[in-house]
N, C-alpha and C positions, 0 to 999 in steps of 0.2 A: 565872564561868570562872576568874578569877584565884585562887579559893580552892583549886583543885586542886593537890595536891602528890604527884608520882609516887613520892616517897620512901617513902610508906606501902605501895606495892605493888611496889617494886623487887625483881626476881628471882622474881616469882610465876609461875605456869603461863603466863600471857599473855605475859610478857616472854620466856619460853623459846621459845615459838612465833615471836614477832616477831623476836627477835634471831637465832634459828637460820635463818630464811628470809632475813633481811638478810645474814648471813654467806655463805650459799650463793650469793646473787645478786651480792654484791661480788666473790667469788672468780671467778665466771664473767666478770664485767666485765673482770677483770685478764687474761683470756686473750688479749686484743687489746693490741697495743703502744700504740695511741693513747690518750692520757690522757682521763679522764672526770671529771665533777663529781658529788659526793655532796651532795644537798640534803635537809635535815631541817627540816620546817616547824614541828614542835613538839618541840624538842630536849631540853628539861628541863635538869637540872643537869650531866649528862655522866657523873657517877659518884655512887654512893650507898653510905653506910656501912650495913652490916647488923648490926653489933654494938652499936649505940646509936641513940637517937633514934626517928625515925618508923618505921623498919623493925621495930624491936623492939616497938613498940606493937601492930602487927598480926600479926607473925610469919609473913606470907604467904610470904616466901622460903623457909621451912622446908619447905613442900610443893612448892616449885618448884626453884630452883637448889640448894637444900640436899640434895635427893634425888639430883640428878645428881652433885654434888660427892662424895657418899658412895660412888659406884660406883667399883670398882677399874678397870673398863674400860667404855668406852662404844662403841657402834657407830661405825665409821669416819666415817660421814656427820655425826657430831656433833663430830669431833675439832677442826676449826678453831674452832668456836664455843666449846668448852671451853677451848682455848688462850687465847682472848680473855679469858675469866674468870680463868684461872690466872695470866695476866700481871698482873692487878691484885691478886694475893694472894701469900702465901708458904705457910706450912705449913697455915694454917687459913683458912676462908672469912670474910673480914671486909668485902669491898667487892664491889659489883656494877657493871659498866660499863653505862652507858646507851648508846643507839644512836650518839651522837656519838663516844664513846670506842671503841666497837666499830669504827666506820669508820676512825677515826684510826690504829688498830692495823694495819688491813689495806690502806689506800690507799698508793699508791706515791708517789715523790718528786714526780712531775709531775701527779698527781691533785689535786683540790681539794675542800675541804669548805666548804659554806655552810650554817650552822646558825642557825635562827631561834628565839627564845624571847621570851615576853611577860611572864612572871612575874619581877619584878625580883630576888627573892631567888635564884631558880634561875639567872637570867642572870648574877649575880655569880660563882656557882660555875662556871658554864659558861665564862665568860671566863678564870677562874683555871685551869681544867683544860686549856684549849687555848692558854693564853698563849704557850707556847714552840713552838707548831706554826706554822710559816710558811705551810703550805698552807691554814690555816683562817681563815675570817672569821665572827665571831659577830655576828649582826644582831638588834637589839631591834625587836620589832614583831609584828604579826599574821601568822602563817605562811600563812594563806589568802591574804591580800592580797599577800604577798611573791612568790607564784607569778608574778605579772605581771612583776616586776622581774628575777627569777632565770632565767626560761625565755625562749628556749632558751639553754642554756649555750654559751659560746664554742666549745668543742670539738665540739659537736653529739653528744656522748655523755654520758648522765647516768642516775643512779639517784636517785629522789625517794621519801623516806619521809614518809608522812602519818599522824600518830599523835596526833590531838587527844584531849582527855579525855572527850568526849561527856557532860559533865555537863549540858549543855543539849541539848534535842531539836534545836535549831537547828544544832548541829554536824553532824548527819547531812546536812542540806540543803547546808551550807557545804562539806562534803567533795565532794559531787556537783558543785557549782558550780565549785569550785577545780579539780577533775579535768577538767571540760569546758573550762575556760580553759587548763589546762595542755596538754591534747591538741590544742587549736587552735594553740598556740605551739610545741609540741614533741611531735608525734605519735609519734615513734620512741623516746621515752624509756621507761625501765622505772619503773613507779610501784608502790610497795608501800603498801597501805592496811590499817592494823590497825583492827579493830572489835570491840566486846564482844558476847557472846551473852547476851541478857537475855530474860526472859519479858514482853516488851512488843511491841506491834504495830509500832512504828517501828523497833525493833531486828530483829524477825523479817523485816521487808520489805526490809532494807537490802541484803542480798546480791543480791537480785533487781534492785534498783535500780541497783547497780553494774554488773550484767551488761547493763544497757540503755544504758550509755555508748557513745559513738561509737568503739568499738574492737572489732575482731572477734578479738583475740588476748589471752586472759586465762586465769587460773587462780585458783580459789578453794579455800582450805583452812581447815577449821574443826577445832579441838581442843576437845572437850568432856570435862571432868574429872569431872562428876557429872551426875545427871539434872536436868532443868529444874525449878527451884523454883517453888513457888506464887506467890511474891512477885517482887521485882525484883532479886534478887541475880544476880551474874554467874556462870554455870555453865560458861563457856568463852570462847573468842575465835576470831577468824578473821583471815586475811590474804588480801586480794585483790590479785593481781599482774597489772598490765597489761604486756603485752609481756615475759612471763617467759622466762628462759633455757630453751632446749629441753630441757635435762637436769633441770630442776627437778622435774618430775612424778615421775620415777624416783627422784630423791633423796628426795623426801618419802615415797613408798611404801616406801622402804627403812627409813626411821626412824620413821614415825608409829606402827606397831603397838607397837614397843618403848616409845616415849614415852607412849602411852596407858596401857599397863600400869604404867609407872613413876609417872606423875603422877595416876593415878586416886584420887579422894577419895570414892568410893562407887559405887553402882550407876549405870549409864548412861554411863560414860566410853566415849568412842568418837571416831572422826575421820570427816571427810567431805572428799572431794577431787573437785572438779568442774573441767572444762576446756572451753573453747570449742571448737566444731568446727574452727576454724582452727588451734588449738593441737595437735590430735591428729596 
């Protein structure tokens, strides 16, 4: 698990979906005056260089944020997300904000960040990136285990992002167990779960397993950028949202057709959007 480095994949199509949904949910949370906690169980480094190092070795960002950056205009539903990226850059695209830095840009003075990271190298970068933010607490440890300590948040309002690497099949089971624990402690929280789309049984079953969790209010969105490969490469990703904002479905329907067209890497690019009966 500790071999995973998100810097190789920063700004790719999966990050676009994940952080776009994150921004939409954070902006909705801010509509109420009462402060809330943002909790990130697998926070990463916080910010990633795209012009050197790991990101240059794979170049995945070129078919992700690179394509959005090149657009003269994006649909309004992407405006806040793109502002978060633009705030990290000047004339050219050099840096990509991870989920902690996206949240730090959007949270208000009374809101709080609790970000967890286990990889010691990423932890150092994360601590540096958030060192001057009095709202933030960086926690070293296992994000799945920290759910018990962090929930429920003192304000009883919270947005929890769960984004493990899924390098091990065990991660799928640990996500489900952590969500069950989280819902016991904080049933009214909004939970965002990112997951990869892979041609493997454990990946194909995962969305259905998430839908069986003890919550009757959920939304599941998948972005597929190419057709399913014969091997185990990632052909897209999904976001499962528990207790989603009531406006999220319409926002996604507004932006997904444009996003699919822009990020398509071959035949089979498409999106899928499911909601629970209670969400309708």
